[in-house]
C-alpha positions in Angstrom: -18.3 -6.2 0.3 -19.1 -2.7 1.3 -22.2 -1.0 0.3 -21.3 2.6 1.1 -18.3 4.8 -0.1 -15.1 4.4 2.1 -15.3 6.8 5.0 -12.4 9.4 5.3 -11.6 7.8 9.1 -11.2 4.4 6.8 -8.8 5.9 4.8 -4.8 5.4 5.2 -2.9 8.6 4.3 -0.2 6.9 3.0 -2.4 5.7 0.1 -3.6 9.1 -0.6 0.0 10.6 -0.4 1.5 7.7 -2.8 -1.5 8.5 -5.1 -0.9 12.3 -5.1 2.7 11.7 -5.9 1.6 9.1 -8.7 -0.9 11.4 -10.4 1.6 14.5 -10.6 4.5 12.4 -11.8 2.8 10.7 -14.6 1.9 14.2 -15.8 5.9 14.7 -16.6 5.3 11.8 -19.0 2.1 12.5 -20.8 2.6 16.2 -21.4 4.4 15.5 -24.8 1.6 13.3 -26.2 -0.4 16.9 -26.1 2.0 18.9 -28.2 3.7 16.4 -30.4 2.9 13.5 -32.7 1.9 10.4 -30.9 5.0 8.5 -32.6 7.3 10.8 -30.8 6.3 9.2 -27.5 8.5 5.9 -28.2 10.5 7.5 -31.1 11.6 11.1 -30.2 13.1 11.9 -33.5 9.6 11.9 -34.7 9.1 15.3 -33.4 10.4 17.6 -36.0 12.0 19.7 -33.3 13.9 17.4 -31.5 17.3 18.7 -31.1 20.1 18.4 -28.3 18.2 20.2 -25.6 15.2 18.3 -26.2 17.3 14.8 -25.9 18.4 15.8 -22.5 15.0 16.5 -21.3 13.8 13.2 -22.9 16.5 11.4 -21.1 15.7 13.2 -17.5 12.1 12.3 -17.8 13.0 8.8 -19.1 15.3 8.1 -16.3 13.1 9.5 -13.4 9.8 9.4 -14.6 9.0 7.0 -17.7 6.8 4.3 -16.5 7.7 4.9 -13.0 4.5 6.7 -11.9 2.1 5.2 -13.8 3.3 1.9 -12.2 2.7 3.1 -8.6 -0.8 4.5 -10.0 -1.7 1.0 -11.5 -0.5 -0.7 -7.9 -2.7 1.7 -5.9 -5.4 0.8 -8.2 -5.0 -2.8 -7.3 -4.8 -2.0 -3.6 -8.0 0.4 -3.9 -10.1 -2.7 -5.1 -9.2 -4.5 -1.9 -9.9 -1.3 0.2 -13.4 -0.9 -1.5 -14.4 -4.8 -1.4 -11.9 -6.7 1.0 -11.1 -9.9 0.7 -13.3 -12.0 2.9 -16.1 -14.7 1.9 -18.6 -11.9 0.6 -18.7 -12.6 -2.9 -20.9 -9.6 -3.9 -19.2 -7.2 -5.9 -22.0 -5.7 -7.6 -21.1 -2.0 -6.6 -17.5 -2.4 -7.6 -18.7 -3.6 -11.1 -20.9 -0.6 -11.4 -18.0 1.7 -10.3 -16.0 0.1 -13.0 -18.5 0.3 -15.6 -19.0 4.4 -15.0 -15.1 4.6 -14.9 -15.1 2.9 -18.2 -17.9 5.4 -19.3 -15.5 8.3 -18.2 -12.7 6.9 -19.7 -14.6 6.8 -23.3 -15.5 10.1 -23.3 -12.0 11.1 -21.9 -10.1 9.3 -24.7 -12.7 10.0 -27.6 -13.5 13.5 -26.5 -10.4 14.7 -25.1 -7.0 12.8 -25.1 -6.1 9.3 -26.9 -3.8 8.6 -24.2 -6.3 7.8 -21.7 -5.8 5.0 -19.1 -9.2 4.7 -17.5 -10.8 2.5 -20.0 -7.8 -0.1 -19.3 -8.3 0.3 -15.7 -11.8 -0.1 -15.8 -11.4 -3.3 -17.9 -8.8 -5.1 -15.7 -10.2 -3.8 -12.7 -13.3 -6.0 -13.2 -11.1 -8.7 -13.9 -8.5 -8.3 -10.9 -11.2 -8.2 -8.5 -12.0 -11.7 -9.0 -8.6 -12.7 -7.7 -8.7 -10.3 -4.7 -8.8 -13.4 -2.4 -5.4 -14.9 -3.3 -2.5 -15.2 -0.9 0.2 -12.4 -1.0 2.5 -15.2 -2.6 0.2 -16.0 -5.3 -0.6 -12.6 -6.1 3.4 -11.8 -6.1 3.8 -14.9 -8.6 1.0 -14.5 -11.1 1.6 -10.3 -11.0 5.5 -11.1 -12.0 4.1 -13.6 -14.5 1.9 -11.4 -16.6 4.4 -8.4 -16.3 7.4 -10.7 -17.6 5.1 -12.2 -20.3 4.6 -8.6 -21.3 8.1 -7.5 -21.3 9.2 -10.4 -23.4 6.5 -9.7 -25.8 7.4 -5.7 -26.1 11.2 -6.3 -25.9 10.8 -9.0 -28.7 8.7 -6.8 -31.0 11.3 -3.8 -31.0 14.2 -6.3 -31.4 12.7 -7.4 -34.6 14.1 -4.4 -36.0 17.5 -5.8 -35.9 15.9 -8.5 -38.8 15.5 -6.0 -41.2 18.0 -5.5 -43.9 19.4 -2.2 -45.0 18.4 1.1 -43.7 14.9 1.3 -41.6 12.6 4.3 -42.7 10.9 5.1 -39.2 8.0 6.3 -41.2 7.6 3.0 -43.2 7.4 0.7 -39.8 5.0 3.2 -38.1 7.4 4.9 -35.9 7.2 8.5 -37.6 5.1 10.4 -39.9 6.0 11.8 -43.1 6.5 15.5 -43.7 3.5 16.0 -45.3 1.2 14.0 -42.6 2.9 15.8 -40.0 2.2 19.2 -41.4 -1.4 18.2 -41.9 -1.7 16.9 -38.4 0.0 19.9 -36.6 -2.3 22.2 -38.6 -5.3 20.0 -37.7 -4.4 20.5 -34.0 -3.6 24.1 -34.0 -6.6 24.9 -35.7 -9.1 22.8 -33.9 -10.3 21.3 -37.2 -12.2 18.1 -37.3 -8.9 16.7 -38.7 -7.8 16.8 -35.1 -11.0 14.7 -34.1 -10.4 12.2 -36.5 -6.7 11.8 -35.7 -7.5 11.7 -31.7 -10.2 9.1 -32.2 -8.2 7.0 -34.5 -5.2 6.9 -31.9 -7.5 6.3 -29.1 -8.8 3.3 -30.6 -5.1 2.1 -31.7 -4.0 3.1 -27.8 -6.9 1.1 -26.4 -6.5 -1.9 -28.7 -2.9 -2.2 -27.7 -3.4 -1.3 -24.0 -6.1 -4.0 -23.5 -3.9 -6.9 -25.5 -0.5 -6.4 -26.0 0.2 -4.1 -22.8 -2.6 -5.6 -20.7 -0.5 -8.2 -18.8 1.6 -5.4 -17.1 -1.5 -3.3 -16.1 -3.3 -6.2 -14.3 0.2 -7.9 -13.0 1.1 -4.5 -11.4 -2.5 -4.5 -10.2 -2.0 -7.8 -8.2 1.4 -6.6 -7.2 -0.5 -3.8 -5.6 -3.0 -6.1 -4.0 0.0 -8.0 -2.6 1.5 -5.0 -1.2 -1.9 -3.9 0.5 -2.3 -7.3 2.2 1.4 -7.4 3.3 1.1 -4.4 5.2 3.7 -2.4 3.1 1.2 0.4 1.8 -0.4 0.6 5.1 2.7 1.6 7.1 2.9 -1.6 9.2 6.6 -1.9 8.1 9.4 -0.2 10.2 10.8 3.0 8.8 14.5 1.6 8.7 12.8 -1.5 6.2 11.4 1.3 4.2 14.6 3.5 4.0 16.6 0.5 3.1 14.3 -0.9 0.2 14.0 2.7 -0.9 18.0 3.1 -1.4 18.6 -0.4 -2.7 15.9 0.1 -5.3 16.8 3.5 -6.5 20.5 2.9 -6.4 20.2 -0.1 -8.9 17.2 0.8 -11.1 18.0 4.9 -11.8 21.6 3.8 -13.1 19.8 1.1 -14.9 17.4 3.3 -16.7 20.0 6.0 -17.4 22.3 3.4 -19.2 19.7 2.5 -21.7 18.6 6.1 -22.4 22.0 7.1 -22.6 22.5 4.4 -24.8 19.6 5.6 -27.3 20.5 9.1 -27.1 24.0 8.4 -28.0 23.0 6.3 -30.9 20.4 8.9 -32.2 17.4 6.4 -31.5 18.7 3.9 -34.1 15.7 1.4 -34.2 18.0 -1.7 -34.2 19.3 -0.7 -30.6 15.6 0.5 -29.4 15.1 -3.1 -27.5 18.0 -2.0 -25.2 16.4 1.1 -23.9 13.2 -0.5 -24.0 14.1 -3.6 -21.8 16.0 -1.6 -19.4 13.2 1.1 -18.8 10.7 -2.0 -18.6 13.0 -3.5 -15.8 14.0 -0.4 -14.1 10.5 1.3 -14.0 9.4 -1.7 -11.9 12.2 -1.4 -9.5 12.2 2.4 -9.3 8.7 2.5 -8.8 9.0 0.6 -5.6 12.1 2.7 -4.6 9.9 5.6 -4.9 6.8 3.9 -3.0 9.3 2.9 -0.3 10.5 6.4 0.0 6.9 8.0 0.1 6.2 5.2 3.1 9.4 6.2 4.8 8.2 9.8 4.9 4.8 8.9 5.9 6.4 7.4 9.2 8.2 10.5 10.2 5.7 12.7 12.3 7.9 15.6 11.5 7.1 15.7 8.1 3.1 15.8 8.6 2.9 19.1 7.3 4.7 18.3 4.0 2.0 15.1 3.3 -0.8 17.2 3.5 -0.9 18.7 0.0 0.1 15.6 -1.6 -2.5 13.5 0.7 -5.4 16.4 -1.1 -3.9 15.8 -4.5 -4.3 12.0 -3.8 -7.8 12.1 -2.7 -8.5 14.2 -5.7 -6.6 12.1 -8.1 -9.5 11.5 -10.4 -10.1 15.2 -10.7 -6.6 16.3 -10.9 -5.9 13.6 -13.6 -8.9 14.8 -15.9 -8.3 18.4 -15.3 -4.6 17.9 -16.3 -6.1 16.9 -19.6 -8.5 19.6 -19.9 -5.8 22.2 -19.4 -3.4 20.8 -21.5 -5.9 20.5 -24.5 -6.6 24.0 -24.1 -3.4 24.9 -24.3 -2.4 22.7 -27.2 -5.5 23.0 -29.7 -7.0 25.7 -31.3 -10.5 26.9 -31.9 -11.1 27.5 -28.4 -7.6 27.0 -27.1 -4.2 28.5 -27.6 -3.1 26.1 -30.4 0.5 25.7 -29.2 0.7 22.0 -30.8 3.8 21.5 -32.5 5.5 24.8 -31.0 6.9 23.4 -28.0 10.2 21.7 -27.2 10.2 18.8 -24.8 12.5 21.2 -22.6 9.8 24.1 -22.6 7.3 21.5 -21.3 8.9 20.8 -17.9 7.8 24.2 -16.6 4.5 23.8 -17.5 4.2 20.7 -15.7 6.0 22.4 -12.6 3.3 24.8 -12.8 0.4 22.5 -12.9 1.8 20.7 -10.0 2.0 23.7 -7.8 -1.5 24.7 -8.9 -3.1 21.2 -8.3 -1.4 20.7 -4.8 -2.7 24.2 -3.7 -6.0 23.8 -5.1 -6.5 20.4 -3.9 -5.7 21.4 -0.5 -7.8 24.4 -0.2 -10.9 22.5 -1.8 -10.9 19.6 0.5 -10.8 22.2 3.4 -14.2 23.1 2.3 -15.5 19.9 0.5 -15.5 16.0 1.3 -14.7 15.2 -2.4 -13.2 16.3 -5.5 -15.8 17.3 -8.0 -15.3 14.2 -10.2 -15.0 11.9 -7.2 -18.2 13.1 -6.2 -19.9 12.6 -9.5 -18.3 9.1 -9.7 -19.3 8.2 -6.3 -22.9 9.7 -6.8 -23.3 7.5 -10.1 -21.8 4.4 -8.3 -24.3 4.3 -5.3 -27.3 5.8 -7.6 -27.6 8.5 -4.7 -26.4 12.0 -4.4 -23.5 12.1 -2.1 -23.0 14.7 0.4 -20.0 16.9 -1.0 -20.3 19.7 1.7 -18.6 19.3 5.1 -20.8 19.8 8.2 -19.8 23.1 9.8 -18.0 22.7 13.2 
């Protein structure tokens, strides 16, 4: 167990680059939940403004982004546990648990004050569990990781398949997949005005999301963390594989995974998101996300093997080293844009196709700002705060002068 923060010289740039890609990619999936009803995440027609253009934007995000980058992020969290604690005989994990408890505190504030879609709470809880299994072999980590992932997949698909057993026409509002027009108007007004109703709704959604994430969907999270540990131990994440091996794996995974995700998503759009067919696009998305995530990770590792692309990797590595700060500032930015009182109150006014340019702008800003910031400082501001709290000591943040 390491008793001090990981020094820059001990870092693997490949991990930072992949983390940077992941933290940027998940924004494309998260952004609708800042501007639309939470139900529209699983059931897009729950958004009153859902039209043909929004459907095509949904399909694009569904195929290329949905669950892919959060899978990479979760795997890297598992790898990060190994990077910090190691897998040797030292059983002392005191600093790790303190680190996770502070992450839990950050997550609770993030979820209940800012945005209900927080993932930090789940990471903190499952990070305290996953560390107990860090000494398992690569084979065992893969076996148990896939076990929990498959189990969660059957539970999720089974839930959506239950809609096929319902007689007659299904009212989405009656099964919790949409809001009534009156409730929709009330929620939209609360967010646009920044009233107390917005805080209450966000807190309720945060509570429900945490209960679901820690129970129903928890197997996927910890399973992917196990796979991340396995990928780290196998040398996949630290560039110990050959460039050709990464390239072949990337091509195979993307050729299989992307069409599979497109098939399920296109079927959903063609059926106007009929609830009885939701199990199909949920199942294909679940499986394809794992395959495509591995393909994306392999592609990034291949790029990291090429010296000619060294400059291209710099801003993504910087974004990855500041992933915690970038994740939280994404939330702060979008809360200001979407809610009223001190913000712009754009909640309920933008279609999915209009959110994509916002994502691209945030990507560009965070790549530039992360690069400039780390040319002057050792850590991002929230990374510095988290480290200082973890080690009970203010960490040096400025770089020494040459």
